[in-house]
N, C-alpha and C positions, 0 to 999 in steps of 0.2 A: 504493499499499500504506500502510495506517495503522499506524504503529509507535508504541507507547506507551513512553515513557521514564519509569520510576519513579525518583525521586530516592533512594528507599530502596535500590534495587538498584545505582544508579550509585555511591552512596557506601559500599556494603557492603564493597568491597575497596579496599585502599590505592590511591590514584590514582597515575598515572604522574608521574614528575618532569618538569619542563620539558624537560630534555635528552632523556628517553625519548619524550616526546610529539613533540618536533621530529624525532627519528629515525624514528618511526612515520609521521609526515606525509610525510617525504621518501621513505620506502619506498612508501607508497601512491601518491604522485604518479609515482614512477618505474615501478612494477610493477603498479599497480591493487590492488583489494581481492580478494585470492585466497581468503581464508578466509571462509566464510559466517557471517553473524550468526545467533546462536541465539535463537529466540523461544519463548515460552510463550503460545500464542494470539497476541494482538497485542503482548504485553509483551516488550520487549527484555531478554534475560537476559545475553548475552555479546557484547561487541563495542561497548561504549558509545563508546570513543575512536575506533574505526574508523568508526562510524556518524556521529559528529560531524564527522570530517574529510571523509568522503564527502559529507555534506550541504553542507559549506563549499565544496567544490570541484566539486560536481556529478558526482562519480565514481559509476559503477554498482557494485552489490554484490548478493550472493546472500543468501538467508535459508533457515534450516532449522528445523523444529519438533522439539522433544524430546518424544516421546510418554510418557516415563517420569515427567514432572512431574505430581504430583497435588495438591500444596500448595505454599505459599511455603517451607515447611521443606525440601521436596525441592529447590527452586530454590537455597536457601542452601547446602545440603550439596553440591550439584553445583558451585556456584561456588567453595566452599572447596577441594574436591578438585582442581578445575582449576587454581586459583592456587597450591596447595601444590607443584605441579610446576614452577612458574616459577623459573628460576634467578636472576632479577633480584631476588627478594624477599630481604630481610635476615633474619637469624636471629630478630630480634624480630617481624617481620611473620609469619613462618611459625609461630612459637610462639603468637602471638595467634590466628591462624586455627585451629590445632589445638585450642586451648583453647575457642574458640567452637564448634567441631564437637562437642567433648565435651559441652558444655552442651545443644546441640540434640538430640543422640542420647539423652542421659540423660533429657531432658524427654519426648521422644516415647515412649521405652520405658516410662517411668513412667505416662504417660497411657494407653498401649495396655494395660498390665497392669491398670490400674484399670478400664478399660472391659471387659476380658475377665472380670475377677472379678465385675463388676457384672452382666454378662449371663449368666454361668454359672449353671446350675441343676442340681439332682440329676437324674440320668438313670435312668429306670426300667429294669428288666431287659427285654431284647429278647425278645419272644414267639417270633418265628421270623424266618428270613431273615438275610442278610448285609448288608443296607443299613445304612449308618452313621447314628447318631442325630444330630439337630440339635445336640446338646450338643458334638459334636466341632468344630463350625465355629469357635467362639471361639479354641480352641487353635491351629487352623490359621491363622486370621487373625493371631493374636498372633505366631506364628512368622515370618510374612511381614513384619510391621511391625517386628520387633525387629532387622532388618538396617538399617544396617550394624552391625558389632560395636562395642560401646561402648568408649570410651577411658577405662578405669577407673583406671589408675595413671599416674604421671609417666613411667614407661618406655614405656607405650603411646602417650602423647602425644609423647614424644621421638622414637619411631620414625616416627610419622606426619609429624612436622615435620623429620625428619633433624637432630635436635639431641641433646644429652646431657640426662640427667635433671637435672643441676645447672643447666643453662641454662633448662630449663622452670621450675625453682623460682625462678630469678631473675626470669623474665618474670612469674610469678604475683605475686611481691612488688612488682614495678614497677606492675602493674595495680592492685593493692590499695592501695599506700601512696604511690606517687609523685605529685607535683603535676603538673598538666597540662603545665606548662612543661618538666619533666624528661622526661615521656613524649614530648613533641614533639622534644626534643633527641636522645633515643635513636632515634626514628623517622628523624630526619635524619642519623643516623650521627655526631653531634657527640660522643657519649659511648658507651663500651662497655656491654654488658649488665651486666658485673661492677660497673663504677663506678656505673651508674645504680641498681642494687640497693642499693649502699652508701649513696648519697646519699638514697635513698628512706627510710632510717631516721631522717633528720633531721626536725625540725618542718617543717610545710609552708611557713611563711614563709621559713625558711632555704633550703629547696629552691628556692623561687621566686626569691629574691634571687640565689642562685648561678647559676641558669639565665639570668636576665636579664642577668647580668654577662658571660655568654659561656661558650664551651666550656672555655676554660683555667681559669676559676674553678670550673666544675663538677668538673674533674679535681682541682683543689686541694682542693675540699670533700671529695671521696672520699678523698683522701690523708690529710686531717686526721682523718677518722672512723676510718680504719684505724690511724693512729698512736695515737689515743686508746684504741683497743681493746687495743693492745699495751702501752701505758704502765703500767697497773696491774700487769701481770705483771712488767715490768722493775723497777718500784719495789719489789715484794715481794722480788725477788731481791737488790736492793741493800740493803734493810732487813735481810735475813737476814745478809748479809755484814758490815754495820756492827755488828750485834748480836754476831756471833761475834768481831769484833775487840775490841769493848768488854768482853765478858765471856769471859775465858779459862777459866772454870770447866769447860766441857765438855772442853777439852783436858787440864786438870789432872786431872780425874776419870779420863780415859783412862789417863794415866801412872800413877796410883795403882793402878788395876786391874792394869796390866801388872806393877807391882812386886809386888803381892800374889801373882799367879800364879807369878812367879819364886821367891818365898819358899816357896810351897807345894811347888813341884817340888823345891826344895832340902831341905826337911824330909822329903819322901817318900823321897828318896835316902838321907838319914841314917838314916831308920827301917829301910830295907832293909839297910843295913850292920849295924845293931845286931842285926837278926834273924839275919843270917848268923853274927855272932860268937857269939850265944847257941847256935846249932846246933853250932858248933865246940866250944865248952866242954862241951856236953852229951855229945858224942861222946867227948871225952877222959875224962870221969868214968866212962863206961861201960867 
């Protein structure tokens, strides 16, 4: 059997760690290759690690064709869905796959809609009969191509990757802003998503230097960024307290207002007494 291994597909999903690869090799040597390799014609789609180990040790294996593949996009989407279900993937890896799926689905939907709009033409009134017009075909074709459902929001992506929307936002920031060395660190689990997203706000040279210094320095860099964000707020509070101690005018003004209110209340009471006395005198004169 002629099996074609495309480096594009082999590298499309995160590779196994050395420990994972060793565990798989031990399992295949002990139990054989029980799961069939998935092919698209002669192209190997799923089972690259198993295929390599079987070739190395001369182990027999089974293959199966997936008849649903019509394009390389179909292959990519299928691979993503298969690997999103793997428990061994990290949060970052699942988020990257879900974001990749969003891009593929959005692109193919946009392309399908453009082709449908281009091929659509005004349909004349049917003279007789119930036969559908050819103009209905593009809409039906479009409906078929528009699956799977697009991942339009962060919440959609989060559900697909079994993450929170905030985690998806961190992964997007890391992909857009992080230096390759920081991305490698988060892939290896040397730094958390939260810390990597914070470090990604630094200039690229500072990110690279921190990553090359090791995971402890990456964590310290994230800590420094967080502290620098809190510092202006703390300084503003301290400045306000210093100003209040240096300028007692606000407190003095408050005391003056209180004194005036007491004086007003006293005058109102005296005024009420005077009105009562006037009323008594008026009654006596009558």
